[in-house]
Each structure stands twice: as structure tokens, then as C-alpha cells.
C-alpha positions as CSV (number, residue, x, y, z in Angstrom):
1,V,-5.4,27.8,9.7
2,D,-6.5,24.4,9.3
3,E,-5.3,21.1,9.4
4,F,-2.4,22.5,11.4
5,Q,-1.3,19.3,12.4
6,D,-0.2,18.6,8.9
7,T,2.0,22.0,8.8
8,N,5.8,21.8,8.2
9,R,8.1,23.7,10.4
10,L,8.5,26.5,7.2
11,Q,4.5,26.6,7.0
12,S,4.3,27.2,11.2
13,D,7.0,29.9,11.2
14,I,5.5,31.7,8.5
15,V,2.2,31.6,10.2
16,D,4.1,32.8,13.6
17,C,5.3,35.5,11.5
18,F,1.7,36.8,10.4
19,G,0.6,36.1,14.1
20,A,3.3,38.0,15.6
21,H,1.1,39.5,18.0
22,H,-0.5,36.0,18.7
23,Q,-3.6,36.5,16.7
24,I,-3.9,33.2,15.6
25,M,-6.5,30.5,15.2
26,A,-5.0,27.1,14.5
27,V,-7.4,24.2,13.9
28,G,-6.1,20.7,14.1
29,D,-6.2,17.5,15.6
30,D,-3.0,16.0,17.1
31,A,-4.2,12.5,16.6
32,Q,-4.3,12.5,12.9
33,C,-1.0,13.9,12.4
34,I,-0.1,11.0,10.2
35,Y,2.0,12.9,7.3
36,T,5.7,13.4,9.2
37,W,7.1,11.2,6.6
38,R,6.5,14.2,4.3
39,G,7.3,16.8,6.2
40,A,4.4,17.6,8.9
41,N,6.0,18.5,12.3
42,F,4.4,16.9,15.1
43,D,5.4,19.7,18.0
44,N,3.9,22.4,15.5
45,I,0.4,21.5,17.5
46,M,1.8,19.9,20.2
47,R,3.7,23.3,21.2
48,F,1.6,25.7,20.1
49,N,1.3,27.0,23.5
50,E,4.8,27.4,24.0
51,R,5.2,29.9,21.3
52,H,1.7,31.6,22.0
53,P,1.9,32.0,25.7
54,G,-2.0,32.3,26.9
55,A,-3.6,30.5,24.0
56,A,-7.1,29.4,24.7
57,M,-7.8,25.7,23.9
58,H,-11.1,24.4,22.7
59,K,-11.6,20.7,22.3
60,I,-14.1,19.6,20.1
61,E,-15.2,16.0,21.3
62,T,-18.5,15.7,20.5
63,N,-18.8,13.6,17.2
64,Y,-21.6,13.4,14.5
65,R,-20.1,10.4,12.7
66,S,-19.6,7.4,14.4
67,T,-21.7,4.9,16.7
68,P,-20.5,4.9,20.5
69,Q,-19.4,1.7,20.1
70,I,-16.6,2.6,17.6
71,L,-15.6,5.6,19.5
72,E,-14.9,3.8,22.5
73,L,-12.3,1.7,20.4
74,A,-10.9,5.1,19.0
75,N,-10.7,6.4,22.7
76,S,-9.1,3.4,23.6
77,I,-6.4,3.7,20.9
78,L,-5.6,6.9,22.1
79,N,-5.5,6.3,25.8
80,Q,-2.5,4.1,24.8
81,Q,-0.4,7.1,23.9
82,P,2.3,8.3,26.0
83,S,1.2,11.5,27.8
84,S,3.8,13.5,25.8
85,Q,2.6,12.1,22.4
86,G,-1.0,13.9,22.5
87,Y,-3.6,16.0,24.0
88,H,-6.1,14.0,26.0
89,K,-9.4,13.9,24.6
90,E,-12.7,11.7,25.0
91,L,-15.2,11.4,21.8
92,R,-18.9,11.6,22.6
93,A,-21.3,10.3,20.4
94,V,-24.3,12.0,19.1
95,K,-25.6,8.7,17.1
96,A,-27.4,5.9,18.9
97,S,-25.8,3.2,19.9
98,G,-25.0,0.3,17.3
99,E,-22.8,-3.0,17.0
100,R,-19.8,-3.3,18.9
101,P,-16.6,-3.4,16.0
102,Y,-15.8,-7.1,14.8
103,F,-12.1,-8.5,15.2
104,V,-12.1,-11.1,12.6
105,P,-8.9,-13.4,12.9
106,I,-8.4,-15.1,9.5
107,M,-6.1,-17.7,8.3
108,D,-4.2,-15.5,5.7
109,A,-4.6,-13.0,3.0
110,R,-6.7,-14.9,0.7
111,G,-9.1,-16.0,3.3
112,Q,-9.2,-12.3,4.4
113,A,-10.5,-11.3,0.8
114,N,-13.1,-14.1,0.8
115,F,-14.6,-13.0,4.0
116,V,-14.7,-9.3,2.8
117,L,-16.4,-10.3,-0.2
118,Q,-19.0,-12.7,1.8
119,R,-19.5,-10.1,4.3
120,I,-20.2,-7.6,1.6
121,E,-22.7,-9.8,0.0
122,G,-24.4,-9.8,3.3
123,L,-24.5,-6.1,3.4
124,I,-26.0,-5.9,-0.2
125,D,-29.1,-8.3,1.0
126,E,-29.1,-6.1,4.0
127,G,-29.8,-2.9,1.7
128,R,-26.2,-1.4,1.7
129,S,-25.2,-0.3,-1.3
130,L,-20.9,-0.9,-2.6
131,S,-20.5,2.8,-2.5
132,E,-21.6,2.7,1.7
133,V,-18.2,0.2,2.1
134,A,-14.8,1.2,2.2
135,I,-11.4,-1.0,2.4
136,L,-8.9,0.4,4.0
137,Y,-5.3,-1.1,4.2
138,R,-1.8,0.4,5.6
139,A,0.1,-0.4,2.4
140,H,-0.7,-1.0,-1.3
141,Y,0.5,-4.7,-1.3
142,Q,-1.7,-5.5,1.4
143,A,-4.9,-5.9,-0.7
144,M,-3.4,-7.4,-3.5
145,D,-5.7,-10.8,-3.0
146,L,-9.0,-8.6,-2.4
147,Q,-8.1,-6.7,-5.7
148,M,-7.8,-10.2,-7.7
149,E,-10.8,-11.6,-6.0
150,L,-13.0,-8.7,-6.8
151,S,-11.7,-9.1,-10.6
152,R,-12.5,-12.7,-10.7
153,R,-16.0,-12.1,-9.3
154,N,-16.8,-9.1,-11.6
155,I,-17.0,-6.7,-8.5
156,D,-16.6,-3.1,-9.6
157,Y,-14.5,-1.3,-7.4
158,Q,-12.5,2.2,-7.2
159,I,-9.0,2.9,-6.1
160,T,-9.1,6.0,-4.3
161,S,-5.5,6.0,-3.3
162,G,-4.2,5.6,-6.9
163,V,-4.2,2.6,-9.4
164,R,-4.7,-0.7,-8.9
165,F,-2.3,-3.0,-7.5
166,F,-0.7,-4.3,-10.9
167,E,-1.1,-1.1,-12.9
168,Q,1.4,0.5,-10.5
169,A,4.5,1.8,-12.8
170,H,6.8,-0.1,-10.2
171,I,5.0,-3.4,-11.1
172,K,4.7,-3.0,-14.4
173,D,8.1,-2.3,-14.9
174,F,9.5,-5.5,-13.0
175,T,6.5,-7.4,-15.0
176,A,8.1,-6.0,-18.1
177,Q,11.5,-7.7,-17.2
178,L,10.3,-11.2,-16.5
179,R,8.1,-10.7,-19.9
180,F,11.4,-10.0,-21.7
181,A,13.5,-12.4,-20.3
182,S,10.9,-15.3,-21.4
183,N,10.4,-13.6,-24.6
184,P,13.3,-11.5,-26.0
185,A,11.0,-10.5,-29.0
186,D,9.0,-8.4,-27.1
187,V,9.8,-5.3,-27.9
188,S,7.5,-3.3,-26.1
189,A,8.4,-5.2,-22.5
190,F,12.2,-4.4,-23.8
191,A,11.6,-0.5,-24.1
192,R,9.6,-0.4,-20.8
193,F,12.6,-1.1,-18.4
194,T,15.5,-0.2,-20.9
195,T,13.8,3.6,-21.3
196,L,14.2,4.0,-17.3
197,L,17.8,4.5,-18.2
198,P,19.0,8.1,-18.8
199,K,19.2,9.3,-22.2
200,V,17.4,6.1,-23.5
201,G,14.3,6.7,-25.3
202,P,11.8,4.8,-27.5
203,K,13.7,4.8,-30.5
204,T,17.3,4.4,-28.8
205,A,15.5,1.4,-27.4
206,E,14.5,0.0,-30.3
207,R,17.8,0.3,-32.2
208,L,19.4,-1.4,-29.1
209,H,17.1,-4.2,-29.6
210,T,17.7,-4.5,-33.3
211,F,21.3,-4.3,-32.7
212,T,21.3,-7.0,-30.3
213,K,19.1,-9.3,-32.4
214,K,21.2,-8.9,-35.4
215,I,24.4,-9.9,-33.2
216,A,22.8,-13.0,-31.8
217,E,21.3,-14.1,-35.0
218,K,24.9,-13.8,-36.9
219,Q,26.6,-15.4,-33.8
220,Q,23.8,-18.0,-33.2
221,R,23.7,-16.8,-29.5
222,N,21.1,-16.2,-27.0
223,F,19.6,-12.6,-26.9
224,C,20.0,-12.4,-23.3
225,D,23.7,-13.5,-23.6
226,V,24.3,-10.9,-26.1
227,L,23.2,-8.1,-24.1
228,V,25.9,-8.4,-21.6
229,S,28.0,-8.2,-24.4
230,E,31.0,-5.2,-25.1
231,A,29.7,-4.8,-28.6
232,V,26.0,-4.0,-27.3
233,L,27.6,-1.5,-24.3
234,H,29.3,0.3,-26.6
235,K,26.2,1.3,-28.4
236,V,24.4,2.6,-25.1
237,P,24.5,6.2,-24.6
238,S,27.2,7.2,-22.6
239,D,24.9,8.7,-19.4
240,A,23.3,5.1,-19.4
241,K,26.6,3.0,-19.5
242,E,27.3,2.5,-15.7
243,E,23.7,1.3,-15.0
244,W,23.5,-1.0,-18.4
245,P,25.7,-4.0,-17.3
246,S,23.8,-4.5,-13.9
247,L,20.5,-4.5,-15.7
248,A,22.0,-6.6,-18.6
249,E,23.2,-9.2,-16.2
250,T,20.0,-8.9,-14.7
251,I,18.0,-9.8,-17.6
252,R,20.6,-12.8,-18.7
253,E,20.0,-14.5,-15.1
254,L,16.1,-14.2,-15.5
255,S,16.3,-16.0,-18.9
256,V,18.5,-18.4,-17.5
257,A,16.5,-19.2,-14.3
258,M,13.4,-19.1,-16.5
259,V,14.4,-22.7,-17.7
260,D,14.1,-24.5,-14.7
261,S,13.6,-22.6,-11.6
262,S,10.1,-22.0,-9.6
263,P,8.2,-19.0,-10.2
264,N,9.1,-17.7,-6.7
265,T,12.9,-18.5,-7.0
266,V,13.0,-16.3,-10.6
267,I,10.9,-13.4,-9.0
268,Q,13.7,-13.2,-5.8
269,L,16.5,-13.4,-8.3
270,G,14.8,-10.3,-10.3
271,L,14.1,-8.8,-7.0
272,D,17.8,-9.2,-6.1
273,G,18.8,-7.7,-9.3
274,W,19.4,-4.0,-11.1
275,Y,15.6,-2.7,-10.3
276,S,16.2,-3.0,-6.4
277,T,18.9,-0.5,-6.7
278,F,17.1,1.4,-9.1
279,I,14.3,2.4,-7.5
280,R,16.0,3.2,-4.1
281,E,18.0,5.7,-6.4
282,I,14.6,6.9,-8.0
283,Y,11.6,7.1,-5.7
284,P,11.6,8.8,-2.0
285,N,8.9,6.2,-1.4
286,W,11.3,3.3,-2.4
287,T,10.6,1.6,0.8
288,E,6.5,1.2,0.2
289,R,7.5,0.0,-3.4
290,E,9.9,-2.6,-2.6
291,D,7.2,-3.9,-0.1
292,D,4.9,-4.2,-3.1
293,L,7.6,-6.1,-5.3
294,N,8.7,-8.3,-2.4
295,S,4.8,-9.3,-2.0
296,L,5.2,-10.8,-5.8
297,I,7.3,-13.8,-4.1
298,S,4.1,-14.9,-2.3
299,F,2.1,-14.4,-5.5
300,A,4.4,-16.6,-7.6
301,S,4.0,-19.6,-5.4
302,R,0.9,-20.0,-6.3
303,Y,1.8,-21.0,-9.6
304,D,3.5,-23.7,-11.4
305,T,5.3,-22.4,-14.2
306,M,6.2,-19.2,-15.3
307,E,4.0,-19.3,-18.5
308,E,1.0,-19.4,-15.8
309,L,2.5,-16.6,-13.9
310,L,3.1,-14.4,-16.8
311,A,-0.2,-14.9,-18.2
312,Q,-1.8,-13.6,-14.8
313,L,0.5,-10.8,-14.6
314,V,-0.4,-9.5,-18.3
315,L,-3.9,-9.8,-17.5
316,L,-4.1,-8.3,-14.3
317,A,-2.1,-5.2,-15.3
318,S,-4.7,-4.8,-18.2
319,E,-7.3,-4.0,-16.0
320,S,-8.4,-0.7,-16.2
321,N,-9.3,1.6,-13.2
322,E,-11.1,4.2,-15.1
323,R,-14.9,5.3,-14.0
324,S,-17.2,7.5,-15.2
325,A,-18.4,9.7,-12.8
326,E,-21.9,7.8,-12.0
327,E,-19.8,4.6,-12.1
328,Q,-17.4,5.7,-9.2
329,Q,-20.2,7.0,-7.1
330,N,-21.6,3.3,-7.1
331,C,-18.9,1.2,-6.6
332,L,-16.5,-0.3,-3.7
333,R,-14.0,1.9,-2.3
334,L,-10.5,0.4,-1.3
335,T,-7.9,3.1,-0.1
336,T,-4.6,3.1,2.0
337,I,-5.9,4.9,5.3
338,H,-3.6,7.8,4.5
339,Q,-5.8,8.6,1.4
340,A,-8.8,8.0,3.9
341,K,-8.0,10.8,5.9
342,G,-11.3,13.1,5.8
343,L,-13.6,10.7,4.7
344,E,-16.3,8.9,6.0
345,F,-18.1,5.3,5.1
346,P,-21.2,3.8,6.8
347,V,-18.8,0.4,6.6
348,V,-15.2,0.2,7.0
349,F,-13.1,-3.1,6.9
350,V,-9.2,-2.3,8.1
351,L,-7.0,-5.3,6.3
352,G,-3.7,-6.5,7.9
353,L,-3.9,-6.0,11.4
354,A,-1.3,-8.1,12.1
355,D,2.1,-7.0,13.7
356,G,4.8,-6.5,10.8
357,L,1.6,-5.5,8.7
358,F,-0.1,-2.9,10.6
359,P,2.4,-1.3,12.3
360,L,4.8,-2.1,9.7
361,Q,7.9,-4.1,10.3
362,R,10.3,-1.3,9.6
363,T,8.4,1.1,11.9
364,I,8.7,-1.8,14.8
365,D,12.2,-2.0,13.8
366,E,13.1,2.0,14.0
367,G,10.7,2.6,17.2
368,D,8.7,4.4,15.5
369,L,5.3,3.5,16.6
370,E,3.0,6.8,17.5
371,E,2.6,7.6,14.1
372,E,1.6,4.4,13.3
373,R,-1.1,4.2,16.4
374,R,-2.4,7.6,15.3
375,L,-2.8,6.0,11.6
376,F,-5.0,3.1,13.3
377,Y,-7.1,6.0,14.8
378,V,-7.6,7.6,11.9
379,A,-8.7,4.2,10.0
380,V,-11.4,3.3,12.8
381,T,-13.0,6.9,13.0
382,R,-13.7,6.4,9.0
383,A,-16.1,3.9,10.2
384,M,-19.8,6.0,10.8
385,D,-22.2,2.5,11.6
386,E,-19.8,-1.0,11.2
387,L,-16.4,-1.7,11.2
388,Y,-14.5,-5.1,10.9
389,L,-10.5,-5.5,12.0
390,S,-9.5,-8.4,9.7
391,Y,-6.1,-10.1,11.1
392,P,-4.5,-12.8,9.0
393,M,-2.7,-14.9,11.0
394,I,-0.2,-16.4,8.5
395,N,1.8,-14.8,6.0
396,Q,3.8,-16.6,3.3
397,K,6.7,-15.7,1.6
398,G,7.7,-17.9,-1.4
399,N,7.7,-21.1,0.2
400,S,8.1,-20.0,3.8
401,V,4.9,-19.6,6.0
402,H,5.3,-17.7,9.1
403,R,2.8,-17.0,12.1
404,M,1.9,-13.6,13.1
405,N,0.7,-12.3,16.3
406,P,-2.5,-9.6,16.1
407,S,-1.4,-6.2,15.8
408,R,-0.1,-4.7,19.2
409,F,-2.4,-2.0,18.6
410,I,-4.9,-4.4,19.2
411,Q,-3.8,-6.6,22.2
412,E,-3.2,-3.3,24.3
413,I,-7.2,-2.8,24.3
414,D,-9.6,-4.0,26.4
415,P,-11.1,-6.8,24.7
416,S,-14.5,-5.7,25.8
417,R,-14.1,-2.9,23.3
418,Y,-15.0,-5.4,20.5
419,D,-16.7,-8.8,19.3
420,T,-14.1,-11.5,18.0
421,L,-15.6,-13.3,15.0
422,R,-14.7,-16.6,14.4
423,V,-14.8,-17.1,10.5
424,A,-14.8,-20.8,9.4
425,P,-12.7,-20.8,5.8
426,S,-15.4,-23.2,4.2
427,K,-18.6,-21.2,5.0
428,S,-20.0,-18.3,4.2
429,W,-20.3,-15.5,7.0
């Protein structure tokens, strides 16, 4: 059984049934157990010997992928685990000595994006190709600024872990609400979010829009004010009636706020409304989607008007992530760390190594840090030759700016395991 650390309880029980006489060969790495959130049971590999007394353990500690310096950092990460949280192992390199990993304190997420691209330009000058470089991050929203800068500079990239940030369904759903509150004639935006309700299809959405428009014109009222009326609610399918008032009120409040509120205030108002409740009921991974949506608050604070913000959101959402097989082989790779497991790249950048970003704040609050530590180990061991660990010191949310501490996973490692790279904001790498 391969990848045994990723098995769930039922799968492990089935394996035990097949191997009732303890004739089982299980291959796995406890340090790469990073999927407990989708059912993987860490105890399956940690308590294997208890279920199969006398089992022989063979540790594969010879590593052909990474340089000794990268493996020294990886070993240091595992050495911080409590003894009960993993088998002791010491990875040994076959490759020749190389550069130590770089720890890179940067002012903020935009500075982080600029550093990464400046260094990539240097790598290309040194003979590297874009396909040799991967950029890893804990959550999708942490790569938003980088994706924007890549698009601005017309640098081709591929999202290994799915679609681009602004192409994600929940970002498009929320953007549609903003578009419609700004322009009630935008029927496609109206259909985008109303069809999220049960029994509301495109034709029903179109009929609701037409009916509301007629009443608004007849009574000379604002379209979004009419949305909350009993007359419109009466036309909504019965299965959607419960959610309609909350949705309609959110749209009405957004339309009012559009007039004189700042873009980040409008975004916050929308996030406090109907859609935040909707995603919690629909998506098992709603916390990750909520993080993505909350990141729009600081994004919105960069714009003076809603017109500017909406124009940028529409432009970014229209970019295509489709690539031919040849194009995919010759472009930069962006991926979450979870999706990078099993992959390797000559050069790796890990973004967002600040407490609250990696580890995520909710894992700190819940005290569930060991899987986050293993995730950091997986990120580091994707690198073959060069590794850059980026630490944004400032985090902005709306008009508030917060100073962040370096990730505790960095702070607990001996600084001799990496070089600290100081980057002047106004100078190239």
C-alpha cells in the first residue's frame, strides 16, 4: 500500500482485513501527512506496529532530490516535532553542496511579488527557464498580488492547484453582486448570483429581473429597492423564498453604499451580508473561501472609486488559465503546497511565512500546529537547488495595517540553516 499516511480509517481497516496474517507492506511518510482535513488518519501510520506486532521498519533516508543545505533545513523542521508526532528520520543528500536557503523579509505582499519577479528575471539571465521555477503558498489569496503582477508584466504562468484567483467561483459570485448593485441593467450579473438559490435557473432569473424592472419603472423607484418588496418575493420559487430577503437586502445595501462609501467599505458590507452565510452552508471548505473573500478588502483599499475597482475585477476575471500542453511545459508554476506534494522543482519560492499566514491564524487559535509544520516540511522538500522563504512584515486589511511576526516555524530553526536576504524596495535583486 503506497502513500499509507494518506489513508482514512476505513481504508486502513480494509487493509488490515486483507492482511489478517500481517502480510502487509505499507509505504509512507508520516512527515507528509497533510490531508487530515479530508479524512486522512495520522494514527494509521503512527500506530501500524501496534496493529501488526513484529513489523519491520525500513527508513529510506537517502535523498536524491535536494542539496544538503535544503535537507539540513528540512531536518531542522522535523526536529521541532514532539516525539509522539513522528518517526525520527535524518535525510541525507546525494547531490553536491549548494546554496543555503534564503529567508527574505519583505515589507508587504506587493513587495513580495516584486521580489519574486525580480529574482525570476535574474534566474532567466542565469540560464533557467520559467518551467524550472515554482511558487508555493498556504492559501490561494496569498498569491493574489503575485498573479496581478505577473499579468501586468505579461509573464505566462499556470495555476497547478486550480484556476486563477479571480477566476474562482466564489470570487466571481461576489463580484457579480457588486457589478449588479452598481448597474442593475447587468442581467448576466443578476443571473450569476440569483441562480445560486434553489430552483432558480437562468430563465427564472431573467423573468425575475424583467418583473422587477417593470415595477421599478412603473413606480419610478430604484431597482434594488424594489428587489426587497413583497411583490418580487411572491414571484420567487418557494424553495428560494427563505434566502431571498437576505440576498435582496444585501444588494439594496450595496447599491446605497456605492454612492459615497469607499471601495473597501463596500466590500466589507457585502462580506457581512447574504453570501457569507451562503458559502458556509454550501462549501465544506468555506473557511478557505472566506479567507479569499476577506482578502478583497485590502485589495479594494488600493482604489479611489468603485468604478476603478469594478473595472479591475472584471478585467482580472476575464483572463484565461487555459494552456496548450506545450505552453504548460514552458511557463511558471503557481500552486498551493497541498497540490505540490509529490512534485519537485529546481527553484522554489514559498510565500507568506508570517504567523497568521503560515501557519494560518485559525490553526494557531485551534492549537492544531503539527500538520501545519508538516506542510512546511513538504514545501521545503519540493526544492532541488534553490529555496527562497518570503516573509511579508506588514499585512493590510482595509485601512488597518498590522505588523506580523515571522512564522514560528522559521523562528524555531537555527539561523545558521539559512541566509537572511535583505532586499531594498527600490532596487532590483
